C-alpha positions in Angstrom: 0.0 0.0 0.0 2.8 2.4 0.9 4.6 1.6 -2.4 1.4 2.3 -4.5 1.0 5.7 -2.7 4.7 6.5 -3.3 4.4 5.4 -6.9 1.4 7.7 -7.4 3.2 10.6 -5.8 6.2 10.1 -8.1 4.0 9.8 -11.2 2.0 12.9 -10.1 5.3 14.8 -9.5 6.7 13.7 -12.9 3.4 14.7 -14.6 3.4 18.1 -12.8 7.1 18.6 -13.8 6.4 17.7 -17.4 3.3 19.9 -17.5 5.2 22.9 -16.2 8.0 22.2 -18.6 5.6 22.1 -21.5 4.0 25.4 -20.4 7.4 27.0 -20.1 8.3 25.9 -23.6 5.0 27.1 -25.0 5.5 30.5 -23.3 9.0 30.8 -24.7 7.8 29.8 -28.1 5.0 32.4 -27.9 7.4 35.1 -26.8 9.8 34.3 -29.6 6.9 34.4 -32.1 5.8 37.8 -30.8 9.4 39.1 -31.0 9.7 38.0 -34.6 6.3 39.5 -35.5 7.4 42.8 -33.8 10.7 42.9 -35.8 8.9 42.1 -39.0 6.3 44.9 -38.4 9.0 47.3 -37.5 10.9 46.5 -40.7 7.7 47.1 -42.7 7.0 50.4 -40.9 10.5 51.6 -41.5 10.2 50.7 -45.2 6.9 52.6 -45.5 8.2 55.6 -43.7 11.2 55.7 -46.0 9.0 55.3 -49.0 6.6 58.1 -48.0 9.5 60.3 -46.9 11.1 59.9 -50.3 7.8 60.5 -52.1 7.3 63.8 -50.2 10.9 64.8 -51.1 10.2 63.9 -54.7 7.0 65.9 -54.8 8.9 68.9 -53.4 11.6 68.5 -56.0 9.0 68.2 -58.8 7.2 71.4 -57.6 10.5 73.3 -57.6 11.3 72.0 -61.1 7.8 73.0 -62.4 8.2 76.5 -60.8 11.6 76.9 -62.5 10.2 75.8 -65.8 7.3 78.3 -65.5 9.9 81.1 -64.7 11.9 80.1 -67.7 8.8 80.3 -69.9 8.0 83.7 -68.6 11.6 84.9 -69.3 11.4 83.6 -72.8 8.0 85.3 -73.4 9.4 88.6 -72.0 12.5 88.3 -74.2 10.4 87.5 -77.2 8.0 90.4 -76.5 11.0 92.8 -76.0 12.6 91.5 -79.2 9.4 91.8 -81.2 8.6 95.3 -79.9 12.1 96.7 -80.8 
């Protein structure tokens, strides 16, 4: 009788140890998955920020080029007008 009780206690202890070990492994796996997901999302966010930052810079450059082009057209018109009136 004492041996059966002792055996049950050992089996129960082994089961508890195994269950706790599995829970720890599951927790570590979940934390690693979350860390990987966070790194992936941060990489995507950085990429999008760079993309939109460069788009804004490109838009500014384009606006400046258009402005310069319009100024050059006006200068040509003024020069043509002056040439034609003289």
